[in-house]
C-alpha positions in Angstrom: 88.4 154.7 49.4 87.0 155.7 45.9 86.1 159.4 44.3 82.8 159.1 42.5 83.0 161.4 39.5 79.8 162.5 38.2 79.9 164.9 35.2 79.6 164.8 31.7 82.7 163.7 29.5 83.6 166.8 27.8 84.2 168.9 30.5 87.9 170.0 30.6 88.3 171.3 34.4 87.3 167.6 35.5 89.5 166.0 33.4 92.5 168.1 35.3 91.2 167.2 38.6 91.0 163.4 37.4 94.6 163.9 36.4 95.3 164.9 39.8 93.4 162.4 41.6 95.2 159.9 39.3 98.9 161.1 40.0 98.0 160.8 44.0 96.8 157.3 43.5 93.1 157.8 44.4 90.8 155.4 42.9 88.1 157.0 40.9 84.7 155.9 39.4 83.6 158.8 36.8 80.1 158.5 35.3 77.5 161.0 33.7 73.8 160.6 34.3 72.9 160.6 30.7 74.8 157.1 30.7 72.3 155.6 32.9 70.3 152.8 31.9 72.6 152.8 28.3 75.8 151.9 29.9 75.6 152.6 33.5 73.5 150.1 35.6 73.0 149.9 39.3 71.5 147.9 42.5 70.9 149.4 45.7 69.4 148.3 48.8 68.6 150.1 52.1 70.4 148.0 55.3 69.8 150.2 58.6 71.2 153.3 57.7 72.9 153.0 54.5 72.4 152.5 51.2 74.6 149.2 49.6 75.1 147.8 46.4 77.1 148.6 43.2 77.2 150.9 40.2 78.3 149.0 36.9 80.1 150.7 33.9 81.5 148.3 31.2 83.8 145.9 33.2 83.8 148.4 35.8 82.2 148.2 39.2 82.4 150.1 42.5 80.7 149.3 45.5 78.4 152.1 46.8 79.7 151.7 50.5 83.6 152.2 48.9 82.2 155.9 47.9 84.6 158.3 50.3 84.0 161.4 48.2 81.7 162.5 45.4 82.8 165.1 42.9 79.5 166.2 41.2 79.5 169.1 38.5 77.5 169.6 35.4 76.2 165.7 34.4 74.1 165.7 31.5 70.4 164.6 32.0 68.9 161.7 31.3 68.2 160.2 27.8 65.7 157.5 26.4 65.6 157.0 22.9 62.6 154.7 21.2 60.1 155.5 24.2 56.6 157.8 23.7 56.9 161.4 24.7 54.6 159.9 28.0 57.0 157.1 28.5 59.9 159.1 28.2 58.4 161.2 30.6 57.4 158.7 33.1 61.5 157.1 32.8 62.9 159.9 33.3 61.0 161.1 36.3 61.6 157.1 37.7 65.2 157.5 37.3 65.7 161.3 38.5 64.0 159.6 42.0 65.2 156.2 41.8 68.7 156.1 40.5 69.4 160.0 41.3 68.1 159.6 44.6 70.7 156.7 45.7 73.3 158.8 44.2 72.5 161.7 46.2 72.0 159.9 49.3 75.6 158.1 50.0 77.1 158.2 52.8 79.9 160.8 52.2 80.6 164.3 51.5 79.5 165.9 48.1 81.5 168.6 46.1 78.9 170.0 45.6 75.8 168.3 46.4 73.2 168.7 43.4 70.6 169.9 45.6 72.8 172.8 47.7 74.1 173.7 44.2 70.7 173.9 42.7 69.4 176.3 45.6 72.8 177.9 45.3 71.9 179.1 41.5 69.4 181.5 42.1 70.9 185.1 41.8 68.5 187.6 43.7 69.6 184.9 46.3 73.1 185.5 45.8 73.2 188.9 46.2 71.0 188.9 49.4 74.0 186.6 50.7 76.7 188.4 49.3 75.9 191.4 50.8 74.8 189.8 54.3 78.5 188.2 54.5 79.9 191.9 54.1 80.4 192.0 50.4 79.4 195.1 48.5 76.8 194.4 45.1 75.6 196.6 42.9 71.9 198.1 42.6 69.6 195.0 40.8 66.3 195.5 39.6 64.3 192.0 38.5 61.3 192.5 36.4 58.7 191.9 34.1 57.8 195.6 33.3 59.3 197.9 31.2 58.2 201.0 32.6 60.2 200.1 35.8 63.5 199.3 34.1 63.7 202.8 32.3 62.5 204.2 36.1 65.7 202.2 37.2 68.0 203.3 34.7 67.2 206.7 35.3 68.0 205.9 39.0 71.2 204.8 37.9 71.9 207.6 35.5 71.8 205.4 32.7 74.4 203.1 33.3 72.5 199.7 33.4 73.2 195.9 32.1 71.2 193.3 31.5 72.1 189.8 32.6 70.7 186.2 31.7 68.6 184.5 34.3 68.6 181.1 33.3 70.6 179.0 31.1 73.1 181.7 29.1 72.2 179.9 25.8 68.7 180.1 23.8 68.1 177.7 21.0 67.0 179.4 17.7 66.0 177.5 14.4 69.0 178.9 12.9 71.4 177.7 15.9 72.1 179.4 19.4 72.3 182.2 20.5 74.9 183.1 24.3 73.1 185.6 25.8 76.2 187.7 27.5 76.1 190.8 29.5 74.8 193.4 27.4 73.6 197.4 27.5 69.6 196.6 27.1 68.0 199.2 24.3 65.4 201.3 26.5 63.9 202.1 23.2 63.0 198.4 22.1 62.0 196.2 25.6 59.3 194.4 23.7 59.6 190.7 25.3 60.4 191.7 28.8 56.9 191.1 30.2 57.4 187.8 28.8 59.5 186.4 31.9 61.7 187.7 34.4 64.4 189.9 33.4 67.4 190.9 35.6 68.8 194.6 35.2 72.2 195.9 36.8 73.6 199.2 37.7 76.8 199.5 35.8 79.6 199.6 37.8 82.8 201.7 36.9 85.4 199.1 36.8 89.4 199.1 37.2 89.4 195.3 36.2 87.7 191.9 37.1 88.2 189.0 39.0 87.5 185.3 38.9 87.6 184.1 42.4 87.5 180.3 42.7 86.8 179.2 46.0 87.7 175.2 47.1 87.5 174.2 50.7 88.2 177.3 52.9 91.0 178.4 49.9 90.2 181.1 47.3 92.2 181.3 43.8 91.5 184.3 42.2 92.5 185.7 38.8 92.5 188.7 37.7 91.1 190.1 34.2 92.0 193.0 32.4 90.0 193.9 29.3 91.3 195.2 26.6 88.5 196.1 24.3 85.1 197.8 24.5 83.3 194.4 24.3 85.4 192.8 26.7 84.9 195.6 29.2 81.4 194.4 29.3 81.7 191.1 29.2 85.4 189.8 29.0 84.0 186.2 27.6 82.8 188.6 24.2 86.3 188.6 23.5 88.7 186.5 24.9 91.4 187.3 22.9 91.5 190.6 24.2 91.8 189.7 27.7 94.9 189.5 30.1 94.7 187.0 33.2 97.2 187.4 35.9 97.3 185.4 39.4 96.4 187.4 42.3 96.0 187.1 46.3 92.5 187.5 47.8 92.0 190.5 50.2 91.5 188.9 53.8 88.3 190.8 54.1 86.9 189.4 51.2 88.5 185.5 52.0 86.4 186.0 55.2 83.1 187.1 53.2 83.0 184.2 50.9 83.8 181.6 53.7 80.8 182.8 55.3 78.8 183.0 52.0 79.9 179.1 51.4 79.2 178.4 55.1 75.3 180.0 54.0 74.9 178.4 51.0 76.2 174.6 52.3 79.2 174.6 49.4 82.5 173.2 49.1 83.3 175.2 45.8 82.0 178.0 44.0 83.7 180.3 41.1 82.4 184.1 42.3 82.7 187.0 39.5 83.6 190.6 41.1 84.6 194.2 39.7 87.2 196.1 41.2 86.5 199.7 41.0 89.0 202.1 40.9 88.8 203.2 44.3 90.1 199.6 45.2 86.6 198.3 46.3 85.4 194.9 45.4 82.3 194.6 44.1 79.8 190.9 44.1 78.7 190.4 40.7 77.4 186.6 41.3 78.7 183.4 42.1 78.6 179.7 40.3 78.1 176.9 42.0 79.8 175.0 39.1 81.4 177.5 37.8 84.1 176.5 35.0 87.9 177.7 35.9 89.9 174.9 33.6 90.8 178.1 31.5 93.2 179.3 34.7 94.1 176.7 35.9 98.0 176.9 36.1 100.5 176.5 38.8 100.3 179.9 40.1 96.5 179.2 40.7 96.2 175.1 41.4 92.5 175.2 41.1 92.5 171.4 40.2 94.8 170.4 42.6 93.0 172.0 45.4 89.6 170.3 44.5 91.7 167.1 44.1 93.2 167.7 47.4 89.9 168.2 49.1 88.4 164.7 47.6 91.4 162.8 48.9 91.5 164.9 52.3 87.6 163.4 52.7 88.7 159.6 51.5 91.0 159.8 54.1 88.6 160.9 57.2 
C-alpha cells in the first residue's frame, strides 16, 4: 500500500501530514505536477478496468496499482522551458490530459479529487449549498454594476465588504498585492464593470472560526481579533489575533457533513462569523484551505488527515 502525495514542495501542512504518515509507517510517494517531465516520469497502460504502470522520480519508483490513497492539495502547474509559446501551449495541454488524466483516474480514494475540489471553489455555489445544508449565510451580491453595489449597500445599511472571487493575489509591475476582505469605497467603483465582483453584508461579529472538516470530523479554532484591521480580515494582522481550539456545535457539524456530501469532499476549511447572539454564519469553504498555523495537540488536523489516508490504505 502507498499514499500518493500531490502537492507543491513548500506546503507546511503537507509536511505535517507526511510526518504523521511516516511515524505510522505508511509508505508514500510525494510529487508535484511541475516536476513532470523534467524529474518525474511515468508509463501507464490500460488493462481491463485499471491503469497499470509506474511513476518514477529520481531513484524512487511506485507502481500505480500499489497506490491505495491520494492526498491532493495545491500542486504547482506544469512548466515547460525553452519552448515557443505555441509548443508550450500544446505541451501543457498534452500533459494535463495525458499525465494528469492518469493521475486523476487511479483506483483509489482522493482527499480531495482535483475535479471535485475545482467544482467546490465557486463561492456562489458554496453559499447556496451551505444554506441548503442548514447554515446561515450573509446577504451577498455578485455583479459588474456599480449602481447595483450602491443599492445593495443601502439595503444592508451601508454595512458592506468586498472579497476576492479568484486568486487572492494580483501581480503588478512592482510586485504583488494581496486582496483581503475590505470595505469598498462606494464613490470609487471604477473597474467593477471589468469583471465579476463579490459584495457581502458586513455582519456584526463576536469572533470568527476556522472549521477544518476531515472525513466526518470537524476541528474548530476560535479567532479573536484585537485590532480594527483584524476584525475586518484577520489575515491583515496576524499579531493581533488569538487562537483557541473549541468544540463544533452539533448542528454546525451536521450541516458541514451535509455540505461535504453534496460537494463530494473529504476535506475542506470553512470560515464562520459567530454573532453576539451566538449564531454561526457561514462565509466560505476552501477545498484546499490552509490549517498548519492552527495544528496542535488540541487541534490535531495533520493526524486526522493521516489517519483517514492510512485507513483508506487498509480497506
